[in-house]
C-alpha angles and dihedrals in degrees: 000000000000136000097228121140111272120215088186090057090047091052091051090049092050089050088050100045103041097066091041091056089050090046091056086068094043106041117160119260112270094015090131090059090058095042092051091063100046119139106261094217092052090045090053091051090048095050095045090046092050092054095044095046091050093051098040096044089057093050104032093109094234111159130199103275130131112248123153091245094052092047091049090048090051090048088053090052091049089050087049090055091048091050089053091049089053090051094047092048091049131071096281095244130150089244090054091049094052101038118119116261117210086344090304109134117230091352096183088063104031102043099060093042090053091046094053091043090056091045088055093050092046092050091045088237112150087183093060092042092053091042090053091051091051090048091047093053091053103033099041091039093054093046093047087056091050091049092050090054092048100046 
């Protein structure tokens, strides 16, 4: 494991952040009602995980090579982009945001967590793997709670 700059990690982060910036201008109606009542422990896990994943994905030392894990992680990020496109083309509702995509539950939460987890394994970075798990507990947990309230 090394702490070299990772262009792969940067690419994954760009794929993560661009739709989220766009989403900030196109949030679903009533999203603030759901976000006000989020579990504080899960929110703490999510915030810490977001910071750690951002830092460790940039410095996980992953290089451009074609391993099965890296390709699968990239496929998850492409599916994440497609799930966002579906949301942006839709009516911007909470139901639209949390609907399964290709039978993947809460895809806007699960797909990037899985992608960064695989990037961490591929880069042999225990720090990114653990950071992804922390993020997953918080991010997926929060969005599971939202989905339960919606459906």
